[in-house]
C-alpha positions as CSV (number, residue, x, y, z in Angstrom):
1,M,205.1,-16.8,18.6
2,D,208.5,-15.8,19.7
3,V,211.1,-18.5,19.9
4,F,213.9,-18.0,22.5
5,K,217.2,-19.7,21.7
6,K,219.8,-20.6,24.3
7,T,222.8,-18.3,23.9
8,P,226.2,-18.4,25.6
9,I,226.9,-15.8,28.3
10,S,230.3,-14.4,29.4
11,G,231.7,-15.1,32.8
12,Y,231.3,-18.1,35.1
13,I,228.3,-19.3,37.0
14,K,229.0,-21.8,39.7
15,P,226.8,-24.8,39.0
16,R,224.0,-25.6,41.4
17,W,223.0,-29.0,42.7
18,K,221.0,-31.1,40.2
19,K,217.3,-31.0,40.8
20,S,217.2,-34.6,41.9
21,K,219.7,-33.9,44.7
22,V,217.9,-30.7,45.8
23,V,214.6,-32.7,46.0
24,K,216.3,-35.4,48.0
25,W,217.6,-33.0,50.6
26,L,214.2,-31.3,50.9
27,E,212.4,-34.6,51.3
28,V,214.9,-35.9,53.9
29,G,214.8,-32.6,55.8
30,A,211.0,-32.3,55.9
31,I,210.7,-35.6,57.8
32,P,212.4,-34.6,61.1
33,V,210.9,-31.1,60.9
34,I,207.3,-32.4,60.7
35,V,207.7,-35.4,63.0
36,G,209.8,-33.5,65.5
37,M,206.9,-31.0,66.1
38,W,205.2,-33.7,68.1
39,F,207.6,-36.6,68.9
40,P,209.2,-36.1,71.4
41,D,206.4,-33.9,72.7
42,W,208.4,-30.8,73.6
43,A,205.3,-28.6,73.9
44,G,203.7,-31.2,76.2
45,A,206.8,-31.3,78.3
46,Y,206.5,-27.5,78.9
47,I,202.7,-27.7,79.6
48,K,203.3,-30.4,82.2
49,K,206.2,-28.6,83.8
50,I,204.7,-25.1,83.9
51,Y,200.9,-25.7,83.9
52,G,200.4,-29.3,85.2
53,S,199.1,-32.4,83.7
54,G,196.3,-30.8,81.7
55,Y,196.3,-30.4,77.9
56,V,199.0,-33.1,77.6
57,F,198.0,-35.6,74.9
58,L,201.0,-37.9,75.2
59,E,203.3,-38.4,78.2
60,P,206.2,-36.1,77.3
61,L,209.8,-36.9,77.8
62,T,211.6,-34.8,80.4
63,F,214.4,-34.0,77.8
64,A,212.0,-33.1,75.0
65,F,213.1,-29.5,74.8
66,P,214.8,-28.0,72.9
67,P,213.2,-29.6,69.8
68,V,216.5,-30.6,68.3
69,V,214.9,-33.0,65.9
70,V,213.1,-30.1,64.3
71,Y,216.2,-27.9,64.3
72,A,218.3,-30.6,62.7
73,G,215.7,-31.1,59.9
74,A,215.5,-27.3,59.3
75,L,219.3,-27.1,58.8
76,I,219.0,-29.8,56.1
77,L,216.1,-28.0,54.5
78,W,218.0,-24.7,54.5
79,K,221.0,-26.3,52.8
80,G,218.7,-27.8,50.1
81,C,216.9,-24.4,49.6
82,L,220.3,-22.6,49.3
83,E,221.6,-24.9,46.7
84,G,218.4,-25.1,44.8
85,A,218.2,-21.3,44.3
86,K,221.9,-20.4,44.5
87,N,222.6,-16.9,43.0
88,M,219.0,-16.5,41.8
89,G,218.4,-12.9,42.7
90,S,216.2,-11.7,45.6
91,H,214.8,-15.1,46.4
92,Y,218.3,-16.5,47.1
93,R,219.0,-13.5,49.4
94,G,215.7,-14.0,51.1
95,I,216.7,-17.7,51.8
96,Q,220.0,-16.6,53.2
97,I,218.6,-13.9,55.5
98,S,215.6,-15.9,56.7
99,G,217.7,-19.0,57.3
100,T,220.3,-17.0,59.3
101,L,217.5,-15.5,61.4
102,A,216.0,-19.0,61.9
103,V,219.4,-20.3,63.2
104,I,219.9,-17.3,65.5
105,C,216.4,-17.6,67.0
106,A,216.8,-21.3,67.5
107,G,220.0,-20.7,69.4
108,L,218.4,-18.0,71.5
109,S,215.5,-20.2,72.3
110,V,217.8,-22.6,74.2
111,I,219.4,-20.0,76.5
112,P,216.3,-18.8,78.5
113,H,215.2,-22.4,78.8
114,F,217.9,-22.9,81.5
115,F,216.5,-19.9,83.5
116,I,212.9,-21.2,83.7
117,Q,211.9,-21.3,87.4
118,P,208.5,-22.3,88.9
119,G,206.4,-19.2,89.3
120,S,208.4,-17.1,86.9
121,N,206.9,-16.7,83.4
122,I,209.4,-14.3,81.8
123,A,212.1,-16.9,80.8
124,F,209.5,-19.3,79.6
125,A,207.8,-16.6,77.5
126,I,211.1,-15.7,75.9
127,T,211.8,-19.3,75.2
128,V,208.4,-19.7,73.4
129,L,208.9,-16.4,71.6
130,F,212.3,-17.4,70.0
131,T,211.0,-21.0,69.3
132,G,208.1,-19.5,67.4
133,L,210.4,-17.0,65.5
134,A,212.7,-19.9,64.6
135,A,209.8,-21.8,63.1
136,F,208.5,-18.6,61.4
137,F,211.9,-17.9,59.7
138,A,212.4,-21.5,58.8
139,T,209.0,-21.6,57.0
140,G,210.1,-18.3,55.5
141,F,213.2,-19.6,53.8
142,F,211.2,-22.4,52.4
143,W,208.6,-19.9,51.2
144,F,211.2,-18.0,49.2
145,T,212.2,-21.3,47.6
146,I,208.6,-22.1,46.7
147,A,208.1,-18.5,45.4
148,K,211.1,-19.0,43.1
149,V,209.8,-22.2,41.7
150,A,206.4,-20.6,41.2
151,E,208.0,-17.7,39.3
152,I,209.9,-19.8,36.8
153,S,207.3,-22.5,36.2
154,T,203.8,-22.3,34.7
155,E,202.0,-24.6,37.1
156,T,199.3,-23.0,39.2
157,R,199.5,-25.5,42.1
158,T,202.9,-24.2,43.1
159,E,201.6,-20.6,43.0
160,V,198.6,-21.6,45.2
161,T,200.8,-23.5,47.6
162,K,203.0,-20.4,47.9
163,H,200.0,-18.3,49.1
164,I,198.8,-21.0,51.5
165,V,202.2,-21.3,53.1
166,L,202.5,-17.5,53.5
167,I,199.0,-17.2,55.1
168,L,199.6,-20.1,57.5
169,N,203.0,-18.7,58.5
170,I,201.6,-15.3,59.3
171,V,198.6,-16.8,61.3
172,S,201.0,-19.2,63.1
173,I,203.3,-16.4,64.3
174,L,200.4,-14.3,65.4
175,T,199.0,-17.2,67.4
176,G,202.4,-17.6,68.9
177,A,202.6,-13.9,69.8
178,V,199.2,-14.3,71.6
179,T,200.6,-17.3,73.4
180,V,203.5,-15.3,74.7
181,L,201.2,-12.5,75.9
182,L,199.0,-15.0,77.7
183,I,202.0,-16.6,79.4
184,L,203.2,-13.2,80.6
185,G,199.7,-12.3,81.7
186,G,199.3,-15.4,83.8
187,S,196.3,-16.7,81.8
188,D,195.2,-20.3,82.0
189,Y,194.6,-20.5,78.2
190,W,198.2,-20.4,77.0
191,P,198.5,-24.3,76.8
192,V,195.7,-24.3,74.2
193,L,197.2,-21.5,72.2
194,L,200.6,-23.2,72.3
195,R,199.2,-26.4,71.0
196,L,197.3,-24.5,68.3
197,T,200.5,-22.7,67.3
198,V,202.4,-25.9,66.9
199,L,199.6,-27.4,64.9
200,L,199.5,-24.4,62.5
201,F,203.2,-24.5,61.9
202,T,203.0,-28.3,61.3
203,I,200.3,-27.7,58.7
204,A,202.4,-25.0,57.1
205,F,205.4,-27.4,56.8
206,L,203.1,-30.1,55.4
207,F,202.2,-27.7,52.6
208,C,205.9,-27.0,52.2
209,R,206.4,-30.7,51.8
210,Y,203.6,-30.7,49.2
211,A,205.5,-28.0,47.4
212,V,208.5,-30.3,47.2
213,Y,206.3,-32.8,45.5
214,C,205.1,-30.1,43.0
215,Y,208.8,-29.2,42.3
216,K,209.7,-32.9,41.9
217,T,206.9,-33.7,39.4
218,Q,206.6,-30.4,37.4
219,K,207.8,-30.3,33.8
220,S,207.9,-26.6,33.1
221,I,211.3,-25.6,34.4
222,G,214.1,-25.6,31.9
223,A,217.7,-26.7,32.5
224,N,219.8,-23.7,31.4
225,F,219.9,-19.9,31.7
226,V,219.7,-17.7,28.6
227,M,220.7,-14.7,30.7
228,P,222.8,-14.3,33.9
229,P,221.0,-15.2,37.1
230,E,220.1,-11.6,38.1
231,E,218.2,-11.3,34.8
232,Q,216.6,-14.7,35.1
233,F,214.7,-16.2,32.1
234,W,214.3,-19.9,32.0
235,V,213.4,-22.1,29.0
């Protein structure tokens, strides 16, 4: 059996946050992301405003949109993911790109909100589109983080969670796309699809939260590099 020894490397690698700090930021950020999907009920506020009182489970607040609670939590998650995988090859670049797109889409979702008028579905459809894309890319940068942990650990639960999050994220954005098409087409079924999309993204983030637990409790990731980050090998 080969034995790998830790060897010094030339150059300087800026240290990352300690695992405990990364875990704490991920745990804290996950709470507003998951809770904010439903409280305050921003989806219900839209359903009531655009469609009427049907399909509203809880009386929504008039200022429920934009879902700033979710957006704030996602920013905390992004920071934790960036620090946890800093300079770690393609996964780190994926976190950077996906997180940037999430922030852009979240910002763009707010603009058409102010142009929503009764009887006009275009501004509303654009709002839902960018909200869904923001959720998709936010789940995406978390997926890159989970994928990195799965790559450098030996535990199957993280690998399985990675696949579940990916599948749920794809299904969620497809459901969101159908919701947008139904809104543009004037169908009466978009409220159901909107609720389903929010539910699927919520489940995806719950699995992301489970991945944080896997990362927190796993014992198979070492503490130091034996090669520079672009040639990762962990012991």
